[in-house]
C-alpha positions in Angstrom: 58.6 -65.0 11.3 61.7 -62.5 13.2 58.4 -60.7 14.8 56.5 -63.6 15.7 60.3 -64.2 17.6 60.2 -61.6 18.6 56.6 -61.1 20.2 56.9 -64.5 21.6 60.3 -63.6 22.9 59.0 -60.8 24.4 55.8 -62.7 25.6 57.8 -64.6 27.0 60.1 -62.7 29.3 56.7 -60.7 30.8 55.0 -63.8 31.8 58.6 -66.5 32.8 60.2 -63.6 34.7 58.6 -62.1 38.6 61.2 -60.1 38.9 61.4 -56.1 36.4 62.6 -56.3 33.0 63.5 -53.5 31.5 63.2 -53.6 27.2 63.6 -50.6 25.0 64.4 -50.8 21.3 67.2 -48.5 19.1 66.2 -47.6 15.9 69.0 -47.7 13.7 68.0 -45.8 10.9 67.0 -43.1 12.3 70.4 -43.2 14.7 72.1 -43.4 11.2 70.2 -41.0 9.5 71.6 -38.6 12.5 74.7 -39.2 12.3 77.3 -37.4 10.4 79.5 -39.8 9.2 76.3 -41.2 7.6 76.3 -38.5 5.6 79.2 -38.1 4.4 79.2 -42.2 3.7 75.7 -41.8 2.2 77.6 -39.3 -0.1 80.9 -41.0 -1.0 78.9 -44.6 -1.5 77.1 -42.1 -4.3 80.3 -40.8 -6.0 81.4 -44.6 -6.3 78.2 -45.2 -7.8 78.3 -42.6 -10.2 81.8 -43.5 -11.0 81.5 -47.3 -11.5 77.6 -45.4 -13.5 79.6 -43.8 -16.0 82.1 -46.8 -16.6 79.5 -49.2 -17.1 77.8 -46.5 -19.9 81.4 -45.9 -21.7 82.0 -49.6 -22.1 78.7 -49.9 -23.4 79.2 -47.1 -25.4 81.5 -49.0 -27.3 79.9 -51.8 -27.0 77.2 -50.3 -29.1 79.6 -48.1 -31.5 80.7 -51.5 -32.3 78.2 -53.3 -32.7 76.8 -50.6 -35.2 80.3 -50.2 -37.6 79.5 -54.8 -38.0 76.5 -54.4 -38.8 77.1 -52.1 -41.5 80.1 -54.2 -43.5 79.5 -54.3 -46.3 78.1 -58.0 -48.0 81.4 -58.8 -49.2 83.1 -59.0 -46.2 85.1 -62.1 -45.6 83.6 -64.7 -43.5 87.6 -64.6 -41.3 86.6 -60.6 -40.1 83.3 -61.1 -39.8 84.0 -63.8 -37.5 86.6 -62.0 -36.2 84.4 -59.2 -35.5 81.3 -61.3 -34.3 84.0 -62.8 -31.3 85.4 -58.9 -30.0 81.4 -57.9 -30.0 80.9 -61.6 -27.9 83.9 -60.4 -25.7 82.8 -57.2 -25.0 80.2 -58.4 -24.1 81.3 -60.9 -21.4 83.8 -58.6 -20.4 80.3 -55.7 -20.1 78.6 -58.6 -17.8 81.6 -59.3 -15.6 82.2 -55.4 -14.8 78.3 -55.3 -13.9 79.1 -58.1 -11.4 82.1 -56.5 -10.1 80.7 -52.8 -10.2 78.1 -54.6 -7.7 80.4 -56.4 -5.2 82.9 -53.6 -5.7 79.6 -51.4 -4.2 78.8 -54.1 -1.5 82.4 -54.6 -0.2 82.7 -50.2 -0.2 79.6 -49.5 1.8 80.7 -53.0 4.0 84.1 -51.3 5.3 82.6 -47.4 5.7 79.6 -48.8 7.5 81.8 -51.3 9.4 83.3 -49.0 12.3 79.6 -46.9 12.8 77.5 -50.1 13.1 80.9 -50.6 15.8 80.6 -47.2 17.2 76.4 -46.9 17.7 76.4 -50.8 18.8 79.0 -50.1 21.5 76.7 -46.7 22.4 73.5 -48.9 22.6 75.1 -51.5 25.0 76.5 -48.1 27.2 72.9 -46.9 27.3 71.5 -50.0 27.8 73.9 -50.3 31.2 73.9 -46.9 32.5 69.7 -46.9 32.6 69.0 -50.3 33.7 67.7 -52.2 30.4 67.9 -55.9 30.7 67.2 -56.4 26.8 67.1 -53.7 23.5 65.7 -55.1 20.6 66.5 -54.1 16.3 62.4 -53.1 15.2 63.3 -53.2 12.3 64.6 -56.5 11.3 65.7 -56.9 7.5 68.1 -58.3 5.4 68.7 -60.6 8.6 70.0 -57.8 10.9 70.3 -58.7 14.7 66.6 -59.2 16.4 68.6 -58.3 20.2 71.3 -55.6 20.4 71.9 -55.9 23.8 71.1 -58.5 26.7 71.9 -58.9 29.9 73.9 -62.4 30.0 72.7 -63.2 33.3 69.2 -64.2 31.7 71.5 -66.6 28.9 70.5 -70.3 29.4 72.2 -72.1 27.4 74.8 -73.0 29.8 71.5 -74.8 31.5 70.4 -76.6 28.3 73.2 -77.4 27.8 73.8 -78.9 31.1 70.8 -80.9 30.9 71.9 -82.5 27.6 74.6 -83.8 28.9 76.9 -82.0 27.3 79.6 -80.3 29.2 79.7 -76.2 27.6 83.1 -75.1 26.3 85.3 -71.6 26.8 83.4 -69.1 24.9 85.2 -68.9 21.4 86.6 -65.3 21.0 84.2 -62.3 19.5 84.4 -61.5 15.9 84.1 -58.7 14.0 81.1 -58.5 11.2 79.4 -55.6 9.0 75.8 -56.9 10.5 75.1 -54.7 13.9 76.3 -56.8 16.9 74.8 -58.9 19.0 75.9 -56.8 22.5 76.4 -58.5 25.4 77.7 -58.1 29.5 
């Protein structure tokens, strides 16, 4: 769907505009793979993931040892003790599942925290290169996971206010931009 959108967008630009426009693209994956700080981030994420994995293995081994002990209890073990051990095993299993969810969230947050400054740095540099070289639009060719299609655009081609006026709506002043961990759309 996004590929179709990009194709339609580019086709519209080429056919609807009489003046020459310069369109480029930036390959985020290639750019990131070349940055020394990205290699460090990748290493930090791997270390964090390994630590979480080791903690999960320890929790799993603890559960398995206690489950084996439960299975090896003599048949004469009182029901109250058996029920207590079953509750303990249930609690350990629930704790393990919660730890897995928390570990995934922790890894995602660490990745977002580490990558946010890189996205901003690369996005700002894309904008600078686009302006210096006279590009009207810079497109992201690898739109995956909800990433932005446009990485930079010349604000003079924004017709949003004209559309609102034609609809009878007076445009409100733009809201201040917020920072995200996704590659930012850069404006003039």
